C-alpha positions as CSV (number, residue, x, y, z in Angstrom):
1,A,-25.5,1.7,63.9
2,T,-27.9,3.2,61.5
3,F,-27.9,0.1,59.3
4,L,-27.7,-2.5,62.0
5,G,-30.5,-4.4,63.7
6,P,-31.9,-3.6,67.1
7,R,-29.3,-5.7,68.9
8,G,-26.4,-4.3,66.9
9,G,-26.0,-7.2,64.5
10,P,-26.7,-7.5,60.8
11,R,-30.4,-7.5,59.8
12,A,-32.0,-10.7,58.6
13,A,-32.8,-11.4,55.0
14,G,-36.3,-10.1,54.2
15,E,-36.4,-7.8,57.2
16,I,-38.0,-4.4,56.5
17,F,-35.5,-1.6,57.0
18,R,-37.1,1.8,57.7
19,Q,-35.3,5.1,57.6
20,P,-37.6,7.7,59.1
21,D,-34.9,10.3,59.5
22,L,-34.0,10.1,55.8
23,G,-37.6,10.2,54.9
24,Q,-38.1,13.4,56.9
25,T,-35.0,14.9,55.3
26,L,-36.4,14.2,51.8
27,T,-39.8,15.4,52.7
28,S,-38.4,18.7,54.1
29,L,-36.2,19.2,51.0
30,A,-39.2,18.7,48.7
31,A,-41.4,21.1,50.7
32,E,-38.9,23.8,51.5
33,G,-36.5,23.7,48.5
34,P,-32.8,23.8,48.2
35,D,-32.2,26.7,50.6
36,W,-33.5,24.5,53.4
37,F,-30.6,22.1,52.5
38,Y,-27.8,24.5,51.6
39,R,-28.5,27.5,53.9
40,G,-31.1,26.4,56.4
41,P,-31.7,23.7,59.1
42,F,-29.9,20.9,57.3
43,A,-26.7,22.9,56.8
44,E,-26.9,24.1,60.4
45,R,-27.3,20.6,61.8
46,C,-24.3,19.4,59.8
47,D,-22.2,22.5,60.9
48,R,-22.9,21.8,64.6
49,W,-22.1,18.1,64.3
50,M,-18.8,18.8,62.4
51,A,-17.8,21.4,65.0
52,E,-18.4,19.0,67.9
53,H,-16.5,16.1,66.2
54,G,-13.5,17.8,64.6
55,G,-15.0,17.7,61.1
56,L,-14.1,20.2,58.3
57,L,-17.4,21.0,56.6
58,T,-19.0,24.3,57.7
59,R,-22.3,26.0,57.0
60,A,-20.4,28.4,54.7
61,D,-19.3,25.4,52.6
62,F,-22.9,24.4,52.1
63,A,-23.9,27.9,51.3
64,S,-21.2,28.4,48.7
65,Y,-22.0,25.2,46.7
66,T,-23.8,25.5,43.4
67,A,-24.8,22.7,41.0
68,K,-23.3,23.3,37.5
69,S,-25.0,22.7,34.2
70,R,-22.4,21.8,31.6
71,E,-22.6,21.0,27.9
72,P,-22.6,17.3,27.2
73,L,-19.9,15.7,25.0
74,V,-21.3,14.5,21.6
75,T,-19.0,12.2,19.7
76,P,-19.6,10.7,16.3
77,Y,-19.0,6.9,16.4
78,R,-19.6,5.0,13.2
79,D,-23.3,5.8,12.3
80,W,-24.2,7.0,15.8
81,Q,-23.8,10.0,18.1
82,V,-22.6,9.2,21.6
83,V,-23.7,11.7,24.2
84,G,-21.6,11.6,27.4
85,F,-20.6,13.4,30.6
86,P,-18.0,16.2,30.4
87,P,-15.3,16.9,33.1
88,P,-14.9,16.7,36.0
89,S,-16.1,13.3,35.1
90,S,-13.5,11.3,33.1
91,G,-16.2,8.9,31.9
92,G,-17.5,10.8,28.9
93,I,-14.1,11.7,27.6
94,H,-12.6,8.3,27.9
95,V,-15.7,6.3,26.7
96,A,-15.5,8.5,23.6
97,Q,-11.7,8.3,23.3
98,M,-11.8,4.5,23.4
99,L,-14.7,4.3,20.9
100,L,-12.7,6.5,18.5
101,M,-9.7,4.1,18.9
102,L,-12.0,1.1,18.2
103,E,-13.3,2.7,15.0
104,S,-10.0,1.5,13.5
105,F,-10.9,-2.2,14.2
106,P,-13.9,-4.5,13.4
107,I,-14.6,-5.0,17.1
108,G,-18.0,-6.6,16.5
109,K,-16.5,-9.2,14.2
110,L,-13.7,-9.9,16.6
111,Y,-16.2,-10.5,19.5
112,R,-17.8,-13.2,17.3
113,E,-14.9,-14.8,15.5
114,A,-11.7,-14.0,17.6
115,P,-12.8,-13.2,21.2
116,A,-9.2,-13.4,22.6
117,T,-8.2,-10.8,20.1
118,A,-11.2,-8.6,21.1
119,V,-10.2,-8.9,24.8
120,H,-6.5,-8.1,23.9
121,L,-7.6,-5.1,21.8
122,L,-9.9,-3.8,24.6
123,A,-7.1,-4.0,27.1
124,E,-4.7,-2.1,24.9
125,V,-7.3,0.6,24.3
126,M,-8.1,0.9,28.0
127,K,-4.4,1.2,28.9
128,R,-4.0,4.2,26.6
129,A,-7.1,5.9,27.8
130,F,-6.4,5.5,31.5
131,A,-2.8,6.7,31.0
132,D,-4.3,9.9,29.5
133,R,-6.8,10.1,32.4
134,A,-4.1,10.0,35.0
135,H,-2.2,12.9,33.5
136,W,-4.8,15.2,31.9
137,L,-8.1,14.9,33.7
138,G,-9.5,17.1,36.4
139,D,-12.0,19.8,37.0
140,A,-11.9,21.9,33.8
141,D,-12.7,25.0,35.8
142,F,-9.2,24.6,37.4
143,A,-7.1,22.4,35.1
144,S,-6.3,22.5,31.4
145,V,-8.2,19.5,30.1
146,P,-7.5,19.3,26.3
147,K,-10.3,18.7,23.9
148,G,-7.7,17.0,21.7
149,L,-8.1,13.8,23.9
150,I,-11.1,13.1,21.7
151,D,-9.6,14.4,18.4
152,R,-10.2,11.7,15.8
153,A,-6.7,11.9,14.4
154,Y,-5.2,11.6,17.8
155,C,-7.3,8.6,18.7
156,Q,-6.3,7.0,15.4
157,Q,-2.7,7.6,16.2
158,L,-3.2,5.8,19.6
159,A,-4.9,3.0,17.8
160,A,-2.1,2.6,15.3
161,S,0.3,2.0,18.2
162,I,-1.6,-1.2,19.1
163,N,-0.1,-4.5,18.2
164,L,-2.8,-7.1,17.9
165,D,-0.4,-9.9,18.6
166,R,1.4,-8.7,21.7
167,A,0.6,-6.7,24.8
168,S,2.4,-3.3,24.9
169,Q,3.9,-1.4,27.8
170,V,2.3,2.0,28.0
171,L,4.8,4.1,29.9
172,S,3.2,7.5,29.9
173,H,0.3,9.6,28.7
174,G,-0.2,10.7,25.1
175,K,0.2,14.2,23.7
176,P,-3.1,15.3,22.2
177,P,-3.2,18.2,19.8
178,R,-3.7,21.8,21.0
179,A,-3.2,20.5,24.6
180,Q,-2.6,24.0,26.0
181,D,-5.2,26.1,24.1
182,D,-8.3,24.1,23.1
183,L,-9.7,23.1,26.5
184,F,-12.8,22.0,28.3
185,S,-13.7,25.0,30.3
186,D,-16.9,25.9,31.5
187,R,-18.0,1.9,45.0
188,H,-21.1,3.1,46.5
189,T,-22.6,4.3,43.3
190,T,-26.0,3.9,41.6
191,H,-26.9,4.3,38.0
192,L,-30.4,4.9,36.7
193,A,-31.6,4.8,33.1
194,T,-35.1,5.8,32.2
195,A,-37.1,6.7,29.1
196,D,-40.8,7.5,28.3
197,A,-43.2,7.3,25.5
198,A,-42.7,11.0,24.7
199,G,-39.1,10.4,23.8
200,N,-37.5,11.8,27.0
201,W,-34.4,9.9,28.1
202,V,-32.4,10.4,31.2
203,A,-29.1,8.7,32.4
204,I,-28.2,9.5,36.0
205,T,-25.2,8.3,38.1
206,N,-24.9,9.3,41.7
207,T,-22.3,8.2,44.3
208,I,-21.0,8.5,47.8
209,N,-17.7,7.0,46.5
210,T,-16.7,3.9,48.5
211,S,-19.0,1.6,50.5
212,F,-20.9,3.7,53.1
213,G,-18.9,6.8,52.1
214,S,-17.2,8.3,55.1
215,C,-19.2,5.9,57.4
216,V,-20.8,9.0,59.0
217,V,-24.5,9.6,59.3
218,I,-25.4,13.1,60.7
219,P,-27.8,12.3,63.5
220,G,-31.4,13.1,62.7
221,T,-30.9,13.3,59.0
222,G,-30.4,9.7,57.8
223,V,-27.9,11.1,55.3
224,V,-24.6,9.2,54.7
225,M,-21.8,11.6,54.2
226,N,-19.6,10.8,51.2
227,N,-15.8,10.4,51.0
228,E,-15.4,12.0,47.6
229,M,-12.2,13.7,48.7
230,D,-10.5,10.4,47.9
231,D,-11.3,11.1,44.2
232,F,-8.7,13.9,44.3
233,S,-5.0,13.1,43.8
234,I,-3.4,13.9,47.2
235,A,0.0,13.6,45.6
236,P,1.2,12.8,42.1
237,G,1.5,9.0,41.7
238,T,-0.2,8.2,45.0
239,P,-3.1,5.8,44.4
240,N,-6.6,6.3,45.8
241,A,-9.0,3.7,47.1
242,F,-9.5,2.3,43.6
243,G,-5.8,2.1,42.8
244,L,-6.1,5.1,40.4
245,I,-3.2,7.6,40.3
246,G,-3.4,11.2,39.2
247,A,-1.4,14.3,38.5
248,E,-1.6,18.1,39.2
249,A,-4.8,18.4,37.1
250,N,-6.7,16.6,39.9
251,S,-5.0,18.1,42.9
252,V,-6.9,19.4,45.9
253,Q,-8.0,23.1,45.7
254,P,-10.7,25.1,47.4
255,G,-13.9,25.1,45.4
256,K,-12.6,22.4,43.0
257,R,-14.6,19.3,42.1
258,P,-12.9,15.9,42.2
259,L,-12.4,13.8,39.1
260,S,-14.9,10.9,38.8
261,S,-15.5,7.9,36.6
262,M,-19.2,8.4,36.2
263,S,-20.3,7.6,32.6
264,P,-24.0,8.2,32.0
265,T,-24.3,7.7,28.3
266,I,-27.1,8.1,25.7
267,V,-26.5,7.0,22.0
268,L,-28.4,8.6,19.2
269,D,-29.0,7.2,15.7
270,A,-28.3,9.1,12.5
271,A,-31.6,10.9,12.7
272,G,-30.9,12.1,16.3
273,N,-33.3,9.7,18.0
274,P,-32.2,7.9,21.2
275,R,-31.1,4.4,20.5
276,L,-29.8,3.3,23.9
277,S,-28.9,4.6,27.3
278,C,-26.4,3.0,29.7
279,G,-24.2,3.6,32.6
280,A,-22.8,1.8,35.6
281,A,-21.6,1.7,39.2
282,G,-18.1,0.5,40.3
283,G,-15.4,3.2,40.5
284,P,-13.0,3.2,37.5
285,R,-14.6,0.0,36.2
286,I,-17.6,2.2,35.3
287,I,-15.9,3.6,32.3
288,N,-14.9,0.2,30.8
289,A,-18.2,-1.5,31.6
290,T,-20.1,1.3,29.9
291,L,-17.8,1.1,26.9
292,Q,-18.3,-2.7,26.6
293,C,-22.1,-2.4,26.9
294,V,-22.1,0.2,24.1
295,I,-20.0,-1.8,21.7
296,R,-21.7,-5.1,22.5
297,M,-25.0,-3.5,21.4
298,L,-23.8,-1.3,18.5
299,D,-21.0,-3.4,17.0
300,A,-21.8,-7.0,18.0
301,G,-25.6,-6.8,17.7
302,A,-26.4,-7.9,21.3
303,T,-29.7,-7.1,22.9
304,V,-29.6,-5.0,26.0
305,G,-29.9,-8.1,28.3
306,E,-27.2,-9.9,26.4
307,A,-24.9,-6.9,26.5
308,L,-25.2,-6.6,30.3
309,A,-24.8,-10.3,31.0
310,A,-21.8,-10.8,28.8
311,P,-18.4,-11.1,30.5
312,R,-16.2,-8.0,30.8
313,V,-12.6,-7.0,31.1
314,H,-10.9,-4.1,32.9
315,H,-7.6,-2.4,32.6
316,Q,-6.8,0.9,34.2
317,W,-3.1,1.3,33.1
318,S,-1.8,1.3,36.7
319,P,-1.4,-1.3,38.0
320,D,-0.5,-2.9,34.6
321,E,-2.8,-5.9,35.0
322,L,-5.9,-7.1,33.2
323,M,-9.0,-8.3,35.0
324,M,-11.2,-10.8,33.3
325,E,-14.4,-11.9,34.8
326,A,-14.6,-15.6,35.8
327,E,-17.2,-16.3,33.1
328,W,-14.7,-16.1,30.2
329,D,-13.8,-19.4,28.5
330,P,-10.5,-20.7,30.0
331,A,-9.2,-21.1,26.4
332,I,-9.7,-17.4,25.8
333,V,-8.0,-16.5,29.1
334,R,-5.0,-18.6,28.1
335,A,-4.8,-17.0,24.7
336,V,-4.9,-13.5,26.2
337,Q,-2.1,-14.5,28.7
338,Q,0.0,-15.8,25.7
339,R,-0.2,-12.3,24.3
340,G,1.7,-11.0,27.3
341,H,-1.0,-9.7,29.6
342,V,-0.6,-10.1,33.4
343,L,-4.0,-11.1,34.8
344,A,-5.5,-9.9,38.1
345,E,-7.7,-12.0,40.3
346,P,-11.1,-12.3,38.6
347,G,-13.9,-10.1,40.0
348,D,-17.2,-8.5,38.9
349,I,-16.5,-5.5,36.7
350,A,-19.1,-2.9,37.6
351,I,-22.9,-3.0,37.8
352,A,-24.6,-1.6,34.7
353,Q,-28.1,-0.6,33.8
354,A,-29.4,0.0,30.3
355,I,-32.4,0.7,28.0
356,E,-32.7,0.2,24.2
357,V,-35.2,0.9,21.5
358,T,-36.0,-2.3,19.6
359,A,-36.5,-2.5,15.8
360,D,-40.3,-2.3,16.3
361,G,-40.0,0.8,18.5
362,L,-40.5,-0.8,21.9
363,L,-38.4,0.2,24.9
364,R,-36.5,-2.7,26.4
365,A,-34.6,-2.4,29.7
366,A,-32.2,-4.7,31.5
367,A,-30.5,-4.7,34.9
368,D,-27.1,-6.2,35.4
369,P,-27.3,-9.8,36.7
370,R,-24.2,-9.2,38.8
371,A,-26.4,-7.4,41.4
372,K,-30.0,-7.1,42.5
373,G,-31.0,-4.3,40.3
374,S,-34.4,-4.3,38.6
375,T,-36.4,-2.9,35.7
376,A,-39.9,-1.5,35.7
377,A,-42.5,-0.2,33.3
378,R,-45.7,1.7,33.8
């Protein structure tokens, strides 16, 4: 009822939607600090509501939570350094892993001269990355997530297994080097990219998982409770809301953080200066959308607006089907099918936002035309 009109129906286009409870929550948080949220009135209100309605969250759960600061992943890709998000997000690892596979191919030239081959190559790279994701990825504080997943030699080995003429069947995950001893230890989503004149850049992705999260708003708070538990693997091989499967590395455990696909990314040039920032919303499609934005700009020379508007593809290993957005040329779609790919029904592949630095040093931003995002400067 929080989001419906006064008579219980949908609100009209252009109608002003006010959220005074959420406004008061944010005001109190700003004034009182995090203890108000995690140990004070907000946690107490949630605890009471959960107790009255059979929920599981308690005040003790709020009090025991801490935000963690982790070292970002920094991966050399051609002449750039790609800075990404470490586990428990899978985005940083697999954007990097796919970029390292693509280093073996002239992906920019393929986009321009042989787009069907480019699509086929992307599908093959995505399959291999998502097979590894399903087996290896989880919260690195609990699971053994090998750094070898982004070992250059391992990624080149995966790339060498790709046949540019035919789709391959990827039956299982790969075996990265030092998988047991060199480890990472220590669809209602929004991405924000921002940069300023002083050279500060920020890429932020936040989420409550699927649309409207758990569909619960704690009365008096305006806060929609997430359903991030669905990002855990409840059993090996059992798909979640996005069709993703996982293994023991992403099983449910007390205090563990679920695997996500969030992929906030910043790319630095050879001198260490920010060149572009991007990220997306859209479940597992986030990873592949972010990858395609990066290579469109770095390898194919697209502007930030062109990169976000260009049609995308998505493959997540399971199910073994390739999604191509409806904007692809039908001749390209047929050529991809002839290589042996099974195509899923077309649909939008994530909602991305990005910023780039132009050749004359100006900041240029773009919002994905697939949704009603926006850009702003001040």
